[in-house]
C-alpha positions as a Markdown table, in Angstrom:
| # | Residue | x | y | z |
|---|---|---|---|---|
| 1 | Unk | 0.0 | 0.0 | 0.0 |
| 2 | Unk | 1.4 | 3.4 | -1.0 |
| 3 | Unk | 2.1 | 6.0 | 1.7 |
| 4 | Unk | 0.0 | 9.2 | 1.5 |
| 5 | Unk | 3.0 | 11.4 | 0.8 |
| 6 | Unk | 6.1 | 9.3 | 0.0 |
| 7 | Unk | 8.0 | 12.3 | -1.4 |
| 8 | Unk | 8.5 | 13.6 | 2.2 |
| 9 | Unk | 10.8 | 10.7 | 2.8 |
| 10 | Unk | 12.9 | 11.3 | -0.4 |
| 11 | Unk | 16.5 | 12.4 | 0.3 |
| 12 | Unk | 18.1 | 15.4 | -1.2 |
| 13 | Unk | 19.7 | 13.1 | -3.8 |
| 14 | Unk | 16.2 | 12.4 | -5.2 |
| 15 | Unk | 15.4 | 16.0 | -5.5 |
| 16 | Unk | 18.7 | 16.6 | -7.4 |
| 17 | Unk | 17.8 | 13.8 | -9.7 |
| 18 | Unk | 14.3 | 15.3 | -10.4 |
| 19 | Unk | 15.8 | 18.7 | -11.1 |
| 20 | Unk | 18.4 | 17.3 | -13.5 |
| 21 | Unk | 15.7 | 15.3 | -15.3 |
| 22 | Unk | 13.5 | 18.4 | -15.9 |
| 23 | Unk | 16.5 | 20.6 | -16.9 |
| 24 | Unk | 16.2 | 22.4 | -20.2 |
| 25 | Unk | 19.5 | 23.3 | -22.0 |
| 26 | Unk | 17.9 | 26.2 | -23.9 |
| 27 | Unk | 16.7 | 27.8 | -20.7 |
| 28 | Unk | 20.1 | 27.1 | -19.2 |
| 29 | Unk | 21.9 | 28.9 | -22.1 |
| 30 | Unk | 19.7 | 31.9 | -21.7 |
| 31 | Unk | 20.2 | 32.0 | -17.9 |
| 32 | Unk | 24.0 | 31.9 | -18.3 |
| 33 | Unk | 23.8 | 35.2 | -20.2 |
| 34 | Unk | 21.0 | 36.7 | -18.1 |
| 35 | Unk | 22.7 | 36.2 | -14.8 |
| 36 | Unk | 26.1 | 37.5 | -16.1 |
| 37 | Unk | 28.2 | 34.4 | -15.7 |
| 38 | Unk | 31.1 | 35.3 | -18.0 |
| 39 | Unk | 34.6 | 36.1 | -16.7 |
| 40 | Unk | 34.6 | 39.4 | -14.8 |
| 41 | Unk | 30.8 | 39.5 | -14.5 |
| 42 | Unk | 29.0 | 39.4 | -11.2 |
| 43 | Unk | 27.9 | 35.8 | -11.7 |
| 44 | Unk | 31.2 | 34.5 | -13.0 |
| 45 | Unk | 31.4 | 30.7 | -13.0 |
| 46 | Unk | 27.8 | 30.0 | -12.0 |
| 47 | Unk | 26.2 | 27.1 | -13.9 |
| 48 | Unk | 22.6 | 26.5 | -14.7 |
| 49 | Unk | 20.3 | 23.5 | -15.3 |
| 50 | Unk | 17.6 | 25.5 | -17.0 |
| 51 | Unk | 14.5 | 25.4 | -14.8 |
| 52 | Unk | 11.9 | 28.0 | -14.4 |
| 53 | Unk | 11.2 | 29.5 | -11.0 |
| 54 | Unk | 7.6 | 28.4 | -10.7 |
| 55 | Unk | 8.8 | 24.8 | -11.1 |
| 56 | Unk | 11.4 | 25.2 | -8.4 |
| 57 | Unk | 8.8 | 26.7 | -6.0 |
| 58 | Unk | 6.6 | 23.7 | -6.7 |
| 59 | Unk | 9.4 | 21.3 | -5.9 |
| 60 | Unk | 10.4 | 23.3 | -2.8 |
| 61 | Unk | 6.8 | 22.8 | -1.4 |
| 62 | Unk | 7.0 | 19.1 | -2.2 |
| 63 | Unk | 10.3 | 18.7 | -0.4 |
| 64 | Unk | 9.9 | 21.2 | 2.4 |
| 65 | Unk | 10.2 | 18.5 | 5.1 |
| 66 | Unk | 13.7 | 17.4 | 4.0 |
| 67 | Unk | 16.0 | 17.5 | 7.0 |
| 68 | Unk | 18.0 | 20.6 | 7.4 |
| 69 | Unk | 21.3 | 18.7 | 7.0 |
| 70 | Unk | 20.1 | 17.5 | 3.5 |
| 71 | Unk | 18.9 | 21.0 | 2.7 |
| 72 | Unk | 22.4 | 22.3 | 3.4 |
| 73 | Unk | 23.7 | 19.8 | 0.9 |
| 74 | Unk | 21.5 | 21.3 | -1.7 |
| 75 | Unk | 22.5 | 24.8 | -0.8 |
| 76 | Unk | 26.2 | 23.9 | -1.6 |
| 77 | Unk | 25.4 | 22.6 | -5.0 |
| 78 | Unk | 27.3 | 24.1 | -8.0 |
| 79 | Unk | 24.0 | 24.4 | -9.9 |
| 80 | Unk | 22.2 | 27.7 | -9.4 |
| 81 | Unk | 18.7 | 26.2 | -9.5 |
| 82 | Unk | 19.5 | 23.6 | -6.9 |
| 83 | Unk | 20.8 | 26.4 | -4.6 |
| 84 | Unk | 17.6 | 28.4 | -5.3 |
| 85 | Unk | 15.4 | 25.4 | -4.5 |
| 86 | Unk | 17.3 | 24.9 | -1.3 |
| 87 | Unk | 16.7 | 28.5 | -0.3 |
| 88 | Unk | 13.0 | 28.2 | -1.1 |
| 89 | Unk | 12.8 | 25.1 | 1.1 |
| 90 | Unk | 14.4 | 27.1 | 3.9 |
| 91 | Unk | 11.9 | 29.9 | 3.4 |
| 92 | Unk | 9.1 | 27.3 | 3.7 |
| 93 | Unk | 10.7 | 25.8 | 6.8 |
| 94 | Unk | 11.2 | 29.2 | 8.4 |
| 95 | Unk | 7.7 | 30.4 | 7.8 |
| 96 | Unk | 6.2 | 27.2 | 9.4 |
| 97 | Unk | 8.8 | 26.6 | 12.1 |
| 98 | Unk | 8.8 | 27.2 | 15.8 |
| 99 | Unk | 11.4 | 29.5 | 17.4 |
| 100 | Unk | 14.1 | 26.8 | 17.8 |
| 101 | Unk | 13.7 | 25.7 | 14.2 |
| 102 | Unk | 13.9 | 29.3 | 13.0 |
| 103 | Unk | 17.1 | 29.8 | 14.9 |
| 104 | Unk | 18.6 | 26.7 | 13.3 |
| 105 | Unk | 17.5 | 27.8 | 9.8 |
| 106 | Unk | 18.9 | 31.3 | 10.3 |
| 107 | Unk | 22.2 | 29.9 | 11.6 |
| 108 | Unk | 22.4 | 27.5 | 8.6 |
| 109 | Unk | 21.8 | 30.4 | 6.2 |
| 110 | Unk | 24.5 | 32.6 | 7.7 |
| 111 | Unk | 26.9 | 29.7 | 7.8 |
| 112 | Unk | 26.4 | 29.1 | 4.1 |
| 113 | Unk | 25.9 | 32.7 | 3.1 |
| 114 | Unk | 28.7 | 32.4 | 0.4 |
| 115 | Unk | 26.3 | 30.2 | -1.6 |
| 116 | Unk | 23.6 | 32.9 | -1.7 |
| 117 | Unk | 25.6 | 34.4 | -4.5 |
| 118 | Unk | 23.3 | 36.0 | -7.1 |
| 119 | Unk | 20.6 | 38.6 | -6.9 |
| 120 | Unk | 17.7 | 36.2 | -7.3 |
| 121 | Unk | 19.0 | 33.9 | -4.6 |
| 122 | Unk | 19.3 | 36.9 | -2.3 |
| 123 | Unk | 15.9 | 38.4 | -3.1 |
| 124 | Unk | 14.0 | 35.1 | -2.7 |
| 125 | Unk | 15.4 | 34.4 | 0.7 |
| 126 | Unk | 16.9 | 37.3 | 2.6 |
| 127 | Unk | 13.7 | 39.2 | 3.6 |
| 128 | Unk | 12.0 | 36.0 | 4.7 |
| 129 | Unk | 14.8 | 34.5 | 6.7 |
| 130 | Unk | 17.5 | 37.1 | 7.6 |
| 131 | Unk | 15.0 | 40.0 | 7.8 |
| 132 | Unk | 12.4 | 38.1 | 9.7 |
| 133 | Unk | 14.9 | 36.8 | 12.2 |
| 134 | Unk | 16.7 | 40.0 | 12.8 |
| 135 | Unk | 13.5 | 41.9 | 13.2 |
| 136 | Unk | 13.0 | 40.0 | 16.4 |
| 137 | Unk | 16.6 | 39.5 | 17.6 |
| 138 | Unk | 18.6 | 42.6 | 16.6 |
| 139 | Unk | 19.8 | 44.6 | 13.7 |
| 140 | Unk | 23.5 | 45.0 | 14.0 |
| 141 | Unk | 24.2 | 42.0 | 11.7 |
| 142 | Unk | 22.7 | 44.0 | 8.9 |
| 143 | Unk | 25.2 | 46.8 | 9.3 |
| 144 | Unk | 28.1 | 44.2 | 9.4 |
| 145 | Unk | 26.8 | 42.8 | 6.1 |
| 146 | Unk | 26.4 | 46.2 | 4.6 |
| 147 | Unk | 30.1 | 46.9 | 5.4 |
| 148 | Unk | 31.2 | 43.7 | 3.7 |
| 149 | Unk | 33.4 | 43.7 | 0.5 |
| 150 | Unk | 31.0 | 41.0 | -0.9 |
| 151 | Unk | 28.3 | 42.4 | -3.2 |
| 152 | Unk | 25.9 | 39.7 | -2.2 |
| 153 | Unk | 26.3 | 40.2 | 1.6 |
| 154 | Unk | 25.6 | 43.9 | 1.0 |
| 155 | Unk | 22.5 | 43.1 | -1.1 |
| 156 | Unk | 21.4 | 40.7 | 1.7 |
| 157 | Unk | 21.7 | 43.6 | 4.2 |
| 158 | Unk | 19.4 | 46.0 | 2.3 |
| 159 | Unk | 17.0 | 43.4 | 0.9 |
| 160 | Unk | 16.5 | 41.9 | 4.4 |
| 161 | Unk | 14.9 | 45.3 | 5.4 |
| 162 | Unk | 12.0 | 44.6 | 3.2 |
| 163 | Unk | 10.6 | 42.6 | 6.1 |
| 164 | Unk | 11.0 | 45.7 | 8.3 |
| 165 | Unk | 9.3 | 47.9 | 5.7 |
| 166 | Unk | 6.4 | 45.5 | 5.5 |
| 167 | Unk | 6.0 | 46.1 | 9.2 |
| 168 | Unk | 6.2 | 49.8 | 8.7 |
| 169 | Unk | 9.6 | 50.2 | 10.3 |
| 170 | Unk | 11.7 | 52.3 | 8.0 |
| 171 | Unk | 14.6 | 53.6 | 10.0 |
| 172 | Unk | 16.9 | 50.6 | 9.4 |
| 173 | Unk | 16.3 | 50.8 | 5.6 |
| 174 | Unk | 17.1 | 54.5 | 5.6 |
| 175 | Unk | 20.2 | 54.1 | 7.7 |
| 176 | Unk | 21.5 | 51.3 | 5.5 |
| 177 | Unk | 20.6 | 53.3 | 2.4 |
| 178 | Unk | 22.7 | 56.2 | 3.6 |
| 179 | Unk | 25.6 | 53.9 | 4.3 |
| 180 | Unk | 25.3 | 52.4 | 0.8 |
| 181 | Unk | 24.8 | 55.7 | -1.0 |
| 182 | Unk | 28.4 | 55.7 | -2.4 |
| 183 | Unk | 28.6 | 52.0 | -3.2 |
| 184 | Unk | 30.1 | 51.3 | -6.6 |
| 185 | Unk | 27.9 | 48.3 | -7.5 |
| 186 | Unk | 24.9 | 48.8 | -9.8 |
| 187 | Unk | 23.1 | 45.9 | -8.2 |
| 188 | Unk | 23.3 | 47.6 | -4.8 |
| 189 | Unk | 22.0 | 50.9 | -6.4 |
| 190 | Unk | 19.0 | 49.0 | -7.7 |
| 191 | Unk | 18.3 | 47.3 | -4.4 |
| 192 | Unk | 18.5 | 50.5 | -2.4 |
| 193 | Unk | 16.3 | 52.3 | -4.8 |
| 194 | Unk | 13.8 | 49.5 | -4.7 |
| 195 | Unk | 13.6 | 49.5 | -0.9 |
| 196 | Unk | 13.2 | 53.3 | -0.9 |
| 197 | Unk | 10.4 | 52.9 | -3.4 |
| 198 | Unk | 8.8 | 50.3 | -1.1 |
| 199 | Unk | 9.0 | 52.8 | 1.8 |
| 200 | Unk | 7.3 | 55.4 | -0.5 |
| 201 | Unk | 4.5 | 52.9 | -1.2 |
| 202 | Unk | 3.7 | 53.1 | 2.5 |
| 203 | Unk | 4.7 | 56.6 | 3.5 |
| 204 | Unk | 5.6 | 59.1 | 0.8 |
| 205 | Unk | 6.6 | 61.8 | 3.2 |
| 206 | Unk | 9.3 | 59.6 | 4.7 |
| 207 | Unk | 10.8 | 58.8 | 1.3 |
| 208 | Unk | 10.6 | 62.4 | 0.1 |
| 209 | Unk | 12.4 | 63.6 | 3.2 |
| 210 | Unk | 15.2 | 61.1 | 2.5 |
| 211 | Unk | 15.4 | 62.1 | -1.1 |
| 212 | Unk | 15.4 | 65.8 | -0.4 |
| 213 | Unk | 18.5 | 65.2 | 1.7 |
| 214 | Unk | 20.4 | 62.8 | -0.6 |
| 215 | Unk | 19.0 | 62.8 | -4.1 |
| 216 | Unk | 21.7 | 64.9 | -5.6 |
| 217 | Unk | 24.4 | 62.5 | -4.4 |
| 218 | Unk | 22.5 | 59.3 | -5.2 |
| 219 | Unk | 23.7 | 57.2 | -8.2 |
| 220 | Unk | 21.4 | 57.7 | -11.1 |
| 221 | Unk | 20.1 | 54.1 | -11.1 |
| 222 | Unk | 19.3 | 54.3 | -7.4 |
| 223 | Unk | 17.4 | 57.5 | -7.9 |
| 224 | Unk | 15.5 | 56.2 | -10.9 |
| 225 | Unk | 14.4 | 53.1 | -9.0 |
| 226 | Unk | 13.4 | 55.2 | -6.0 |
| 227 | Unk | 11.2 | 57.7 | -7.9 |
| 228 | Unk | 9.8 | 55.2 | -10.5 |
| 229 | Unk | 6.2 | 55.7 | -9.3 |
| 230 | Unk | 6.3 | 59.4 | -8.9 |
| 231 | Unk | 4.2 | 61.6 | -11.3 |
| 232 | Unk | 6.1 | 62.2 | -14.5 |
| 233 | Unk | 6.6 | 66.0 | -13.8 |
| 234 | Unk | 8.0 | 65.3 | -10.3 |
| 235 | Unk | 10.2 | 62.5 | -11.6 |
| 236 | Unk | 11.8 | 64.8 | -14.2 |
| 237 | Unk | 12.4 | 67.5 | -11.6 |
| 238 | Unk | 14.4 | 65.0 | -9.5 |
| 239 | Unk | 16.4 | 63.9 | -12.5 |
| 240 | Unk | 17.2 | 67.5 | -13.4 |
| 241 | Unk | 18.1 | 68.4 | -9.9 |
| 242 | Unk | 15.4 | 70.9 | -9.6 |
| 243 | Unk | 13.8 | 69.8 | -6.3 |
């Protein structure tokens, strides 16, 4: 007699096999270019199987009860999609775990942070795990990450604050945005601008106060992301430095 949910007992090796079986070389080739994996680019050396994100999310839900140790094996995979699937599993586990389980998941994430090494990996996991955890336990780790020389640790720091923003706490995002104002990486400019836009979606006065103080010094990409939803006339005034 078949068990009701046999997939829950499948090991990480079985999930790896499933992902390799559904891989699509054409999608993989596109992803290699899209995620900038050539020498000197931000995703240098990363390799792809070629699997769409909705499929990975589906598999993550199916395998969400894989033990943490096996999830960690997935997270250290050389394949981008396997790492992403592992992170999606960790998000599932964190959202449904008790306080002890969440502590273990957060510690596993931070221990293996070097494998969270592209913008989609960061954006799909940092708010839900790092942001959610530090919202309750303290914020200093975000400032340490923001001061890192690693682009992905810096992006984790600012993207994690999306959790704070959703709870209408904006100060941590504004403080980190100020510290990252002169960062040289375009992917950090985009992330900071995005988070400022998220603040504006909830409180336009707070965002405008920050922009008034800093917009002339902000990298162009950061500013464009931050003011994306402003009325056209106001957006042009910011871009011309006429505020």
